[in-house]
BAFI-3210 file (N, C-alpha, C; in Angstrom, 3 decimals, decimal comma, padded with zeros to 6 digits):
// residues 255
n [1|2|3|4|5|6|7|8|9|10|11|12|13|14|15|16|17|18|19|20|21|22|23|24|25|26|27|28|29|30|31|32|33|34|35|36|37|38|39|40|41|42|43|44|45|46|47|48|49|50|51|52|53|54|55|56|57|58|59|60|61|62|63|64|65|66|67|68|69|70|71|72|73|74|75|76|77|78|79|80|81|82|83|84|85|86|87|88|89|90|91|92|93|94|95|96|97|98|99|100|101|102|103|104|105|106|107|108|109|110|111|112|113|114|115|116|117|118|119|120|121|122|123|124|125|126|127|128|129|130|131|132|133|134|135|136|137|138|139|140|141|142|143|144|145|146|147|148|149|150|151|152|153|154|155|156|157|158|159|160|161|162|163|164|165|166|167|168|169|170|171|172|173|174|175|176|177|178|179|180|181|182|183|184|185|186|187|188|189|190|191|192|193|194|195|196|197|198|199|200|201|202|203|204|205|206|207|208|209|210|211|212|213|214|215|216|217|218|219|220|221|222|223|224|225|226|227|228|229|230|231|232|233|234|235|236|237|238|239|240|241|242|243|244|245|246|247|248|249|250|251|252|253|254|255]
n.u [-012,378|-009,734|-008,475|-009,616|-008,604|-005,868|-005,796|-006,583|-004,464|-002,132|-002,745|-002,913|-000,274|000,986|-000,179|000,819|003,051|002,204|001,283|003,749|005,571|004,453|004,917|007,727|008,124|007,096|008,940|011,322|012,444|013,650|016,363|015,515|016,316|016,468|013,856|012,533|013,632|012,632|009,892|009,856|010,725|008,520|006,714|007,842|007,457|004,659|004,172|005,331|003,548|001,278|002,205|003,139|001,411|-001,371|-002,471|-001,674|-002,722|-005,361|-006,305|-006,072|-008,332|-010,473|-012,458|-010,851|-011,920|-013,270|-011,185|-009,802|-011,753|-012,260|-009,781|-009,503|-011,770|-011,040|-008,895|-010,236|-012,140|-010,559|-009,312|-011,465|-011,914|-009,484|-009,609|-011,731|-010,632|-008,573|-009,998|-011,193|-009,132|-007,558|-005,001|-003,950|-003,429|-001,332|-001,910|-004,343|-003,389|-001,762|-003,678|-005,250|-003,490|-002,961|-005,436|-006,844|-004,781|-004,748|-007,229|-006,723|-004,723|-006,170|-007,785|-005,749|-005,041|-006,652|-005,921|-003,075|-001,025|001,699|002,563|000,948|002,135|004,549|003,520|002,364|004,672|005,803|003,865|004,104|006,724|006,395|004,483|005,778|007,606|005,591|003,740|005,291|005,705|003,037|002,120|003,661|002,636|000,007|000,469|001,567|-000,611|-001,715|-004,184|-004,770|-003,786|-000,569|-000,655|-003,278|-003,182|-001,419|-002,999|-005,016|-003,658|-003,091|-005,698|-006,528|-005,003|-006,458|-008,321|-007,257|-007,105|-009,884|-010,525|-008,985|-010,190|-012,710|-011,956|-011,156|-013,555|-015,484|-014,386|-012,588|-013,597|-014,607|-013,212|-013,419|-014,681|-012,802|-010,642|-011,639|-011,742|-009,018|-007,971|-009,375|-008,389|-005,734|-005,842|-006,546|-004,269|-002,221|-002,982|-002,773|-000,084|001,375|000,222|000,435|002,323|004,815|005,456|005,834|008,138|010,026|013,219|015,369|018,013|019,214|019,971|019,042|016,209|015,264|016,764|015,757|013,151|013,678|014,741|012,472|010,759|012,339|012,201|009,504|009,618|011,368|009,814|007,713|009,046|009,938|007,507|006,637|008,640|008,159|005,625|006,270|008,017|006,261|004,642|006,231|006,573|008,245|009,811|008,560|009,840|011,881|011,735|009,435|009,518|007,063|004,960|005,473|003,340|000,795|000,747]
n.v [020,254|020,869|018,404|016,864|018,170|017,665|014,863|014,502|015,835|014,348|011,816|012,495|013,263|010,810|009,254|010,252|008,896|006,725|007,553|008,733|006,582|005,251|007,148|007,166|004,568|004,874|006,431|005,136|001,895|-000,430|-002,887|-006,410|-007,869|-005,745|-004,736|-007,012|-007,100|-004,722|-005,259|-007,435|-006,101|-004,453|-006,535|-007,580|-005,379|-005,377|-007,830|-007,196|-005,258|-006,818|-008,618|-006,984|-004,842|-004,978|-007,574|-007,907|-005,486|-005,573|-008,060|-007,579|-006,242|-007,884|-010,895|-014,133|-016,102|-014,546|-013,119|-015,222|-016,214|-013,932|-013,451|-015,734|-015,310|-012,949|-013,864|-015,767|-014,153|-012,437|-014,283|-015,007|-012,508|-012,176|-014,288|-013,420|-011,098|-012,261|-013,830|-011,844|-010,955|-008,924|-007,220|-006,620|-007,392|-006,663|-004,012|-004,226|-005,457|-003,417|-001,414|-002,761|-002,864|-000,133|001,321|000,349|001,024|003,785|004,453|003,646|005,468|007,884|007,393|007,288|009,910|010,900|009,236|009,168|011,498|011,867|009,314|009,045|010,736|009,359|006,947|007,857|008,540|005,993|004,676|006,169|005,460|002,720|002,634|003,598|001,705|-000,175|001,194|001,570|-001,108|-001,967|-000,253|-001,083|-003,648|-003,131|-001,890|-004,006|-005,531|-004,339|-003,179|-000,569|002,715|004,329|007,016|007,188|005,269|006,478|008,678|007,267|006,295|008,696|009,468|007,395|007,968|009,887|008,580|007,802|010,066|010,327|007,895|008,209|010,412|009,285|007,209|008,746|010,064|008,057|005,605|005,813|005,321|002,854|000,293|-002,445|-002,721|-001,428|-003,122|-005,496|-004,801|-004,513|-007,106|-008,592|-007,384|-008,168|-010,938|-010,904|-009,620|-011,475|-013,631|-012,434|-011,640|-014,078|-015,375|-013,702|-011,477|-012,487|-014,593|-012,921|-011,636|-013,568|-014,971|-017,245|-017,118|-014,987|-013,315|-010,908|-010,238|-011,762|-010,621|-008,074|-008,466|-009,001|-006,512|-004,916|-005,887|-005,188|-002,414|-001,990|-002,975|-001,130|001,200|000,404|000,068|002,673|004,005|002,878|003,844|006,576|006,724|005,848|007,865|010,004|009,349|009,718|011,946|014,799|016,291|019,338|021,134|021,726|019,184|019,567|019,196|017,582|019,541|019,824|018,202|020,126|020,930]
n.w [009,743|009,162|009,590|007,553|005,299|005,676|005,493|002,817|001,570|002,347|001,273|-001,414|-001,998|-001,491|-003,470|-005,840|-006,684|-008,161|-010,867|-011,423|-011,452|-013,636|-015,645|-015,728|-016,667|-019,187|-020,492|-021,308|-022,378|-020,334|-020,133|-020,118|-017,690|-015,831|-015,849|-014,874|-012,300|-011,205|-011,262|-009,487|-007,219|-006,700|-006,143|-003,791|-002,114|-002,020|-000,691|001,749|002,622|003,044|005,039|007,123|007,565|006,515|007,270|010,112|011,288|010,431|011,481|014,171|014,873|014,517|015,003|015,195|013,453|011,580|010,377|009,119|007,294|005,717|004,539|002,893|001,311|-000,011|-001,609|-003,249|-004,510|-006,090|-007,626|-009,261|-010,497|-011,841|-013,675|-015,259|-016,375|-017,834|-019,686|-021,152|-022,595|-021,707|-019,762|-016,493|-013,960|-012,260|-011,901|-010,536|-008,193|-007,188|-006,639|-004,778|-002,702|-002,233|-001,835|000,569|002,363|002,026|003,122|005,744|006,286|006,344|008,616|010,483|010,839|012,844|014,921|015,223|014,249|013,623|012,888|010,666|008,748|008,297|007,319|004,940|003,488|003,267|001,700|-000,658|-001,531|-001,904|-003,958|-006,200|-007,633|-008,053|-009,632|-011,912|-012,829|-013,124|-015,122|-017,335|-017,548|-018,319|-020,810|-022,236|-022,883|-025,088|-025,458|-024,946|-025,764|-025,177|-024,197|-023,283|-021,304|-019,500|-018,735|-017,460|-015,182|-013,858|-013,303|-011,607|-009,405|-008,117|-006,637|-004,228|-002,304|-001,908|-000,668|001,637|002,937|003,349|005,078|007,265|008,005|008,318|009,180|011,249|013,785|013,356|013,609|013,131|010,607|008,949|009,444|008,320|005,593|005,095|005,578|003,642|001,310|001,576|001,077|-001,652|-002,726|-002,143|-003,768|-006,365|-006,474|-006,478|-008,600|-010,834|-010,613|-009,578|-011,509|-013,762|-013,082|-012,974|-013,589|-014,447|-015,109|-013,931|-010,927|-010,050|-010,036|-007,795|-005,730|-005,965|-005,023|-002,328|-001,633|-002,023|-000,020|002,157|001,987|002,674|005,302|006,461|006,334|008,003|010,478|010,832|011,113|013,520|015,227|015,064|016,250|018,830|019,657|019,703|021,830|024,018|026,606|027,189|030,057|031,207|032,790|035,751|038,272|040,817|044,234|046,331|048,458|051,996|054,376|055,963|059,362]
ca.u [-012,026|-008,281|-008,121|-010,019|-007,629|-004,596|-005,967|-006,555|-003,116|-001,192|-003,085|-002,558|001,183|001,335|-000,669|001,536|004,077|001,629|001,512|005,179|006,145|003,971|005,618|009,098|008,065|006,772|010,041|012,271|012,269|014,881|016,628|014,619|016,669|016,129|012,398|012,175|014,021|011,692|008,633|010,044|010,781|007,131|006,119|008,333|006,775|003,290|004,199|005,591|002,303|000,415|002,757|003,443|000,358|-002,760|-002,919|-001,624|-003,634|-006,723|-006,663|-006,142|-009,657|-011,485|-012,334|-009,956|-012,644|-013,579|-009,939|-009,535|-012,717|-012,103|-008,565|-009,845|-012,730|-010,295|-008,181|-011,175|-012,752|-009,655|-009,153|-012,556|-011,668|-008,342|-010,086|-012,531|-009,703|-007,850|-010,909|-011,472|-007,933|-006,859|-003,985|-004,115|-003,320|-000,437|-002,650|-005,273|-002,629|-001,343|-004,834|-005,641|-002,559|-002,999|-006,700|-007,033|-003,795|-005,185|-008,290|-006,059|-004,020|-007,149|-008,139|-004,584|-004,997|-007,304|-005,284|-001,650|-000,644|003,106|002,623|000,288|003,128|005,475|002,767|002,238|005,962|005,956|002,984|004,709|007,866|005,890|003,714|006,619|007,891|004,345|003,201|006,158|005,420|001,643|001,996|004,213|001,703|-001,132|000,902|001,801|-001,877|-002,006|-005,596|-004,932|-002,601|000,292|-001,137|-004,502|-002,778|-000,897|-004,148|-005,694|-002,916|-003,317|-007,067|-006,593|-004,378|-007,455|-009,159|-006,622|-007,621|-011,285|-010,498|-008,426|-011,222|-013,725|-011,403|-011,180|-014,911|-016,381|-013,756|-011,708|-014,230|-015,143|-011,990|-013,755|-014,919|-011,510|-009,856|-012,156|-011,289|-007,578|-007,762|-009,894|-007,415|-004,524|-006,061|-006,452|-002,876|-001,448|-003,294|-002,265|001,387|001,916|-000,338|000,770|003,499|006,034|005,844|006,319|009,481|010,909|014,337|016,240|019,403|019,689|019,552|018,578|014,804|015,107|017,306|014,802|012,039|014,184|014,842|011,117|010,276|013,126|011,630|008,295|010,017|011,925|008,689|006,986|009,832|009,934|006,202|006,639|009,515|007,464|004,566|006,908|008,536|005,132|004,083|007,121|006,272|009,395|009,515|008,471|010,627|012,457|010,787|009,185|009,141|005,746|005,009|005,277|001,970|000,584|000,345]
ca.v [020,583|020,771|016,992|016,422|018,718|016,959|013,511|014,602|016,234|013,232|010,776|012,997|013,153|009,389|008,662|010,776|007,962|005,800|008,083|008,990|005,310|005,001|008,076|006,662|003,385|005,291|007,180|004,248|000,472|-000,964|-004,296|-007,353|-008,140|-004,593|-004,732|-008,109|-006,729|-003,702|-005,961|-008,203|-005,120|-004,132|-007,698|-007,621|-004,320|-005,832|-008,851|-006,525|-004,608|-007,880|-009,226|-006,036|-003,843|-005,361|-008,700|-007,646|-004,422|-006,022|-009,136|-007,060|-005,666|-008,843|-012,245|-014,989|-016,782|-013,568|-012,861|-016,384|-016,283|-012,780|-013,655|-016,703|-014,665|-012,026|-014,637|-016,358|-013,074|-011,937|-015,374|-014,861|-011,290|-012,445|-015,142|-012,589|-010,238|-013,124|-014,228|-010,681|-010,661|-007,779|-007,410|-005,609|-008,019|-005,877|-002,800|-004,621|-005,676|-002,108|-000,729|-003,503|-002,458|001,306|001,894|000,146|001,801|005,181|004,561|003,586|006,744|008,868|007,103|007,548|011,349|011,079|008,417|009,458|012,272|011,643|008,049|009,252|011,280|008,274|006,012|008,461|008,383|004,569|004,379|006,779|004,664|001,426|002,772|003,975|000,537|-000,841|001,935|001,262|-002,465|-002,063|000,436|-001,982|-004,762|-002,637|-001,664|-005,300|-006,079|-003,738|-002,792|000,847|003,487|004,767|008,273|006,889|004,543|007,479|009,416|006,371|006,252|009,970|009,459|006,473|008,607|010,717|007,755|007,718|011,075|010,029|006,817|008,735|011,218|008,336|006,558|009,707|010,421|006,932|004,378|006,030|004,673|001,562|-000,481|-003,761|-002,613|-001,155|-004,360|-006,445|-004,363|-004,773|-008,551|-008,989|-006,939|-008,979|-012,190|-010,626|-009,330|-012,723|-014,378|-011,774|-011,647|-015,381|-015,799|-012,825|-010,628|-013,301|-015,172|-011,888|-011,227|-014,736|-015,057|-018,271|-016,859|-013,752|-013,250|-009,572|-010,191|-012,253|-009,581|-006,967|-008,794|-008,784|-005,062|-004,387|-006,207|-004,377|-001,064|-002,016|-003,141|000,143|002,098|-000,087|000,385|004,129|004,376|002,506|004,766|007,874|006,604|005,755|009,190|010,886|009,007|010,179|013,331|015,347|017,128|020,738|021,956|020,950|018,481|020,271|018,226|017,870|020,372|019,039|018,322|021,141|020,328]
ca.w [008,363|009,037|009,480|006,217|004,348|005,856|004,946|001,355|001,158|002,498|000,308|-002,750|-002,129|-001,572|-004,719|-006,997|-007,157|-009,152|-012,215|-011,624|-011,895|-014,995|-016,542|-015,884|-017,525|-020,554|-021,079|-021,981|-022,100|-019,754|-020,454|-019,437|-016,285|-014,991|-015,706|-013,969|-010,940|-010,732|-010,994|-008,256|-006,130|-006,380|-005,497|-002,415|-001,369|-001,790|000,350|003,026|003,039|003,582|006,253|008,195|007,792|006,265|008,102|011,557|011,698|010,219|012,393|015,538|015,102|014,082|015,555|014,411|012,376|010,542|009,656|008,267|006,194|004,829|003,751|001,851|000,403|-000,860|-002,615|-004,198|-005,294|-007,117|-008,590|-010,231|-011,271|-012,722|-014,763|-016,155|-017,110|-018,780|-020,765|-021,994|-023,365|-021,137|-018,745|-015,453|-012,648|-011,412|-011,559|-009,480|-006,964|-006,688|-006,067|-003,582|-001,654|-001,956|-001,389|002,016|003,111|002,006|004,127|007,044|006,432|006,787|010,008|011,320|011,126|014,137|015,948|015,431|013,061|013,277|012,162|009,373|007,825|007,934|006,487|003,615|002,816|002,966|000,567|-001,838|-001,977|-002,387|-005,191|-007,335|-008,474|-008,425|-010,769|-013,059|-013,320|-013,551|-016,407|-018,353|-017,690|-019,102|-022,186|-022,900|-023,379|-026,385|-025,556|-024,651|-026,174|-024,078|-023,605|-022,539|-020,094|-018,565|-018,204|-016,530|-013,921|-013,174|-012,797|-010,474|-008,243|-007,448|-005,759|-002,916|-001,379|-001,571|000,327|002,884|003,590|003,822|006,258|008,370|008,422|008,597|009,646|012,401|014,939|012,907|013,378|012,604|009,165|008,325|009,520|007,334|004,265|004,983|005,460|002,332|000,312|001,724|000,357|-003,079|-003,077|-002,127|-004,991|-007,568|-006,475|-006,857|-009,878|-011,961|-010,440|-009,471|-012,809|-014,681|-012,660|-012,892|-014,532|-013,876|-015,482|-013,296|-009,526|-009,692|-009,615|-006,421|-004,850|-006,007|-004,124|-000,967|-001,432|-001,892|001,326|003,093|001,963|003,502|006,698|006,914|006,578|009,182|011,665|010,985|011,656|014,931|015,946|015,155|017,245|020,142|019,983|020,001|023,142|025,081|026,996|027,908|031,209|030,817|033,697|036,844|039,154|042,061|045,260|046,954|049,667|053,225|054,894|057,001|060,648]
c.u [-010,515|-007,849|-008,469|-009,008|-006,294|-004,671|-005,892|-005,162|-002,138|-001,472|-002,748|-001,062|001,602|000,949|000,085|002,570|003,523|001,787|002,984|005,888|005,724|004,704|007,056|009,123|007,801|007,950|011,008|012,001|013,604|015,116|015,774|015,021|016,319|014,625|011,927|012,490|013,058|010,341|008,719|010,110|009,367|006,418|006,554|007,668|005,324|003,231|004,462|004,335|001,339|000,907|002,864|002,297|-001,039|-003,242|-002,820|-002,630|-005,089|-007,160|-006,779|-007,522|-010,793|-011,359|-011,478|-010,687|-012,963|-012,334|-009,647|-010,455|-012,550|-010,841|-008,829|-010,791|-012,025|-009,546|-009,105|-011,820|-011,828|-009,136|-010,217|-012,345|-010,542|-008,745|-010,909|-011,652|-008,981|-008,735|-011,212|-010,268|-007,139|-005,779|-004,164|-004,001|-002,436|-001,081|-003,656|-004,549|-002,200|-002,508|-005,318|-004,739|-002,821|-004,307|-007,012|-006,030|-004,159|-006,307|-007,705|-005,298|-004,972|-007,551|-006,994|-004,448|-005,599|-006,506|-003,872|-001,108|000,804|003,256|001,981|001,266|004,102|004,783|002,603|003,541|006,197|005,104|003,566|005,827|007,424|005,245|004,571|006,991|006,634|003,698|003,976|005,777|003,990|001,437|002,520|003,276|000,504|-000,731|001,102|000,521|-002,225|-003,426|-005,818|-003,671|-001,841|-000,241|-002,408|-004,176|-002,218|-002,028|-004,917|-004,994|-003,074|-004,725|-007,193|-005,985|-005,377|-008,315|-008,588|-007,110|-009,073|-011,351|-009,979|-009,463|-012,338|-013,241|-011,442|-012,589|-015,723|-015,714|-012,847|-012,264|-014,827|-013,972|-012,287|-013,974|-013,615|-010,626|-010,318|-011,727|-009,820|-007,286|-008,225|-008,906|-006,142|-004,662|-005,964|-005,032|-002,051|-001,709|-002,624|-000,738|001,918|001,363|000,219|002,088|004,774|006,405|006,380|007,737|010,486|011,972|015,349|017,707|020,001|019,133|018,968|017,084|014,593|015,625|016,393|013,616|012,449|014,249|013,463|010,536|011,017|012,619|010,377|008,623|010,568|010,806|007,902|007,723|009,867|008,612|006,114|007,489|008,854|006,375|005,150|007,419|007,414|004,588|004,959|006,857|007,459|008,954|009,520|009,308|011,197|011,379|010,651|008,771|007,794|005,916|004,785|003,850|001,882|000,147|-001,088]
c.v [020,483|019,319|016,442|016,902|017,989|015,547|013,540|014,953|015,060|012,131|011,214|012,879|011,696|008,789|009,146|009,805|006,949|006,348|008,409|007,724|004,973|005,884|007,607|005,437|003,764|005,965|006,299|002,819|-000,087|-002,400|-005,223|-007,627|-006,990|-004,525|-005,838|-007,750|-005,686|-004,329|-006,742|-007,279|-004,731|-005,294|-007,834|-006,571|-004,714|-006,874|-008,219|-005,835|-005,622|-008,328|-008,250|-005,092|-004,449|-006,485|-008,388|-006,599|-004,851|-007,063|-008,653|-006,531|-006,597|-010,137|-013,113|-015,628|-015,812|-013,240|-013,982|-016,391|-015,127|-012,894|-014,620|-016,072|-013,687|-012,749|-015,206|-015,298|-012,617|-013,037|-015,248|-013,628|-011,510|-013,305|-014,329|-011,683|-011,051|-013,508|-013,077|-010,272|-009,493|-008,195|-006,314|-006,176|-007,197|-004,550|-003,091|-004,799|-004,347|-001,386|-001,431|-003,164|-001,017|001,776|001,593|000,921|003,282|005,407|004,530|004,879|007,831|008,658|007,457|009,033|011,631|010,403|008,894|010,171|012,050|010,365|008,195|009,804|010,199|007,269|006,555|008,323|006,939|004,189|004,945|005,912|003,306|001,564|003,088|002,760|-000,206|-000,142|001,662|-000,095|-002,590|-001,384|-000,446|-003,155|-004,351|-002,455|-002,976|-005,882|-005,539|-003,259|-001,297|001,591|004,022|006,030|008,065|006,153|005,507|008,276|008,573|006,359|007,563|010,014|008,551|007,082|009,462|009,911|007,722|008,769|010,842|008,954|007,325|009,554|010,319|007,611|007,466|009,904|009,231|005,733|004,562|005,361|003,321|000,641|-001,851|-003,741|-002,360|-002,393|-005,393|-006,090|-004,718|-006,267|-009,063|-008,611|-007,772|-010,312|-012,004|-010,362|-010,608|-013,543|-013,749|-011,765|-012,978|-015,906|-014,996|-012,061|-011,451|-013,980|-014,142|-011,450|-012,371|-014,716|-016,027|-018,042|-015,652|-013,682|-011,893|-009,505|-010,672|-011,232|-008,360|-007,211|-008,584|-007,291|-004,435|-004,663|-005,376|-002,939|-000,999|-002,145|-001,834|001,145|001,711|000,271|001,892|004,619|004,044|003,441|006,127|007,830|006,563|007,121|010,126|010,619|009,481|011,646|013,884|016,225|018,593|021,644|021,102|020,315|019,249|019,262|018,586|018,698|019,503|019,214|019,396|020,489|020,691]
c.w [008,130|008,843|008,098|005,175|004,456|005,283|003,421|000,852|001,221|001,479|-001,114|-002,990|-002,285|-002,918|-005,949|-007,539|-008,156|-010,574|-012,475|-012,090|-013,310|-016,000|-016,777|-016,801|-018,977|-021,260|-021,857|-021,550|-021,609|-020,233|-019,599|-017,993|-015,349|-014,773|-014,768|-012,525|-010,371|-010,413|-009,690|-007,044|-005,702|-005,697|-004,053|-001,542|-001,068|-000,674|001,712|003,532|003,648|004,951|007,415|008,525|007,685|007,178|009,596|012,021|011,524|011,227|013,835|015,886|014,703|014,880|014,633|013,234|011,233|009,716|008,669|007,050|005,212|003,982|002,596|000,827|-000,532|-001,961|-003,672|-005,095|-006,415|-008,032|-009,677|-011,107|-012,280|-013,911|-015,764|-017,002|-018,185|-019,953|-021,703|-022,821|-022,838|-020,174|-017,724|-014,068|-011,720|-011,026|-010,444|-008,154|-006,347|-006,005|-004,799|-002,400|-001,242|-001,325|000,082|002,859|003,125|003,021|005,538|007,330|006,921|008,239|010,951|011,652|012,498|015,242|016,266|014,195|012,661|012,467|010,790|008,344|007,364|007,022|005,077|002,828|002,404|001,747|-000,724|-002,393|-002,512|-003,761|-006,409|-008,192|-008,901|-009,619|-012,040|-013,660|-013,832|-014,900|-017,540|-018,610|-018,543|-020,566|-022,942|-023,474|-024,755|-026,551|-025,340|-025,070|-024,960|-023,407|-022,788|-021,241|-019,052|-017,927|-017,196|-015,175|-013,150|-012,583|-011,571|-009,221|-007,468|-006,476|-004,346|-001,933|-000,973|-000,495|001,674|003,643|004,120|005,071|007,473|008,910|008,916|009,271|010,861|013,653|014,584|012,586|012,779|011,101|008,428|008,339|008,511|005,924|004,064|004,809|004,096|001,232|000,377|000,987|-001,142|-003,529|-003,129|-003,387|-006,205|-007,618|-006,984|-008,176|-011,044|-011,790|-010,412|-010,789|-013,796|-014,347|-012,707|-013,981|-013,947|-014,195|-014,765|-011,880|-009,155|-009,349|-008,179|-005,413|-004,831|-005,081|-002,671|-000,662|-001,268|-000,523|002,369|003,142|002,831|004,975|007,262|007,213|007,818|010,469|011,921|011,563|013,136|015,763|016,109|016,213|018,655|020,594|020,389|021,396|024,298|025,384|027,767|029,070|030,780|031,715|034,799|037,700|040,444|043,112|045,878|048,230|050,895|053,746|055,977|058,294|061,012]
res [m|e|a|v|a|l|a|a|l|l|a|s|l|a|s|l|s|m|p|l|g|a|w|l|a|s|r|r|d|e|p|a|p|i|n|h|a|i|t|a|f|g|g|g|a|l|i|s|a|v|a|l|v|l|v|p|e|g|a|a|n|l|p|a|w|a|s|f|l|l|l|i|a|g|g|l|t|f|y|a|v|d|r|l|v|e|k|s|g|g|a|g|a|q|l|l|a|m|l|l|d|y|l|p|e|a|a|a|l|g|a|m|i|v|i|d|r|a|t|a|w|v|l|a|a|m|i|f|l|q|n|l|p|e|g|y|s|a|f|r|d|v|l|r|s|g|t|i|p|k|n|h|a|l|a|l|f|f|a|l|a|l|i|g|p|i|c|a|v|a|g|l|l|f|l|a|d|q|r|g|i|l|g|g|i|m|i|f|a|a|g|g|i|l|y|l|v|f|q|d|v|a|p|a|a|n|d|t|t|d|a|r|p|a|l|g|a|v|a|g|f|a|l|g|l|a|g|y|l|a|a|g|l|a|a|l|t|l|r|r|k|p|l|s|g|p|i|t|p|p|a|p|p|t|p]
***
């Protein structure tokens, strides 16, 4: 029960940055170059999640052919979803990308409670920092569609934040010993994220007259790298067992 409560707590804290980013976006409208840079920052963070977490961790638990096919399947699936959203006149590609990044990571966070609690805390902090710019950009993307009022959009983001703890608890209870299934979910999500980043997020951040969006993408990837390295350092520190006292030499053999 303690592990379940910790998984729900960490995922709840990590998910708060989604509605927080949405709330910040609702407060004021920044100049276009700043908005482009924030969108690019979120895109860089998404690419870092694919390159550093979703693909390596997922592929480590799957045969090579399964990793390849699931990545392609994820891209094709969200190509179809994106087309449906476009035909319906709605906008939400950046919201889809954010959820594709967050939900598998939340499941992995829950599983990590069993495997390595120190790394789970670092992973929760990394998810929080990634979701903040992603929530900001996704909220603006939803508002641009004009299909939902601002207050309703904010309520939607708060409601979506509740899904993370559910995924974390599910990851803890059902996926901690099912690495292949968790790996498949992560690889599939990685394919969808790659499609959505280059189809929707990157074009929305493009500004040929200003270098800040490109630098924002680098900063977003650097944030993901920093979190990845911090998680590795935490895991390494946890594995080191300090000596509890002076070394006692072995007793001489009795004649």
